C-alpha positions in Angstrom: -91.0 6.3 93.9 -87.3 5.7 93.3 -85.6 7.0 90.9 -83.1 5.1 89.1 -79.6 6.5 88.8 -78.3 5.6 85.2 -74.5 6.5 84.1 -74.0 7.4 80.4 -70.6 7.7 80.4 -70.4 4.4 79.4 -72.6 4.3 76.6 -71.9 3.6 72.9 -72.4 6.1 70.2 -75.0 5.3 67.6 -73.5 4.1 64.5 -75.2 5.9 61.2 -77.7 3.9 59.6 -76.0 1.7 56.4 -72.8 3.1 56.7 -70.3 0.2 57.2 -67.9 0.6 60.1 -64.2 -0.9 59.6 -61.8 -1.1 62.2 -58.6 1.5 61.5 -56.3 -1.7 60.8 -58.3 -2.7 58.1 -58.0 0.1 56.5 -54.2 0.1 56.9 -54.4 -3.7 55.6 -56.4 -2.8 52.8 -54.1 0.0 51.8 -50.8 -2.1 52.1 -52.3 -4.7 49.7 -53.9 -2.3 47.2 -49.8 -1.1 47.0 -49.1 -4.8 46.9 -51.1 -5.1 43.8 -50.0 -2.1 42.1 -46.3 -2.8 42.0 -47.6 -6.4 41.5 -48.9 -4.6 38.1 -46.5 -2.2 37.6 -43.6 -4.9 38.1 -45.5 -7.5 36.1 -46.6 -5.0 32.4 -42.8 -3.9 32.9 -42.0 -7.5 32.9 -43.8 -8.2 29.4 -43.0 -5.2 28.2 -39.2 -6.3 28.4 -39.6 -10.2 27.2 -41.5 -8.3 24.3 -38.4 -5.9 23.0 -36.1 -8.7 23.5 -37.8 -10.9 21.3 -38.4 -8.3 19.0 -34.4 -7.4 18.8 -33.7 -11.1 18.2 -35.8 -11.2 15.1 -34.4 -7.6 14.1 -30.9 -8.7 14.9 -31.8 -12.7 12.9 -32.9 -10.3 9.7 -30.2 -8.1 9.8 -27.2 -11.6 9.9 -29.2 -13.2 7.2 -28.9 -9.4 4.7 -25.5 -9.5 5.6 -25.2 -13.2 4.7 -26.7 -12.0 1.3 -24.6 -9.0 0.8 -21.3 -11.2 1.6 -22.0 -13.9 -1.4 -22.9 -11.1 -3.4 -19.5 -9.4 -2.9 -17.7 -12.9 -3.6 -19.5 -13.5 -6.9 -19.1 -9.8 -7.2 -15.1 -10.5 -6.9 -14.9 -13.4 -8.8 -16.6 -12.1 -12.1 -14.6 -9.2 -11.2 -11.2 -11.5 -11.7 -13.0 -13.1 -14.7 -13.7 -10.1 -16.5 -9.8 -8.9 -15.7 -8.4 -12.4 -17.1 -5.6 -11.1 -19.9 -6.8 -13.9 -22.1 -10.1 -12.7 -22.3 -8.7 -8.9 -22.9 -7.2 -10.6 -25.9 -9.6 -12.7 -27.4 -12.1 -9.5 -27.6 -9.1 -7.1 -28.6 -8.8 -9.7 -32.0 -12.1 -10.8 -32.5 -14.4 -7.3 -32.1 -11.6 -4.9 -32.1 -9.7 -6.4 -35.2 -6.7 -5.5 -32.9 -3.2 -7.4 -33.6 -0.3 -7.8 -31.8 2.4 -5.1 -33.5 5.0 -6.3 -35.3 8.4 -6.0 -35.6 8.5 -2.4 -37.5 5.6 -1.5 -35.5 7.9 -1.3 -32.2 9.4 2.0 -32.1 12.0 1.6 -28.4 12.8 5.2 -27.2 15.3 5.9 -24.9 
């Protein structure tokens, strides 16, 4: 019988059972997509965080502005009250009525030279 010659140099290597073969260019694409997703996630988290900080700072600014307006109103009221307490007519009325004081007479005035 004639024996047939077989060329085994062109036979593909057997693959392991249960193993999935993935082409190298697909692995590179997967790595690229994962890096893109991670970068997108980091940028998104930073964007949300920065917007949150802006809103928080705006709320703090409006609260401080409100407090400043209240302090300004209180300062205006206290200035008006101080001016009314320093009025000469008021001081004279308190001196006469409450303290029993009177304007000095000519005999009580002594001129110093």
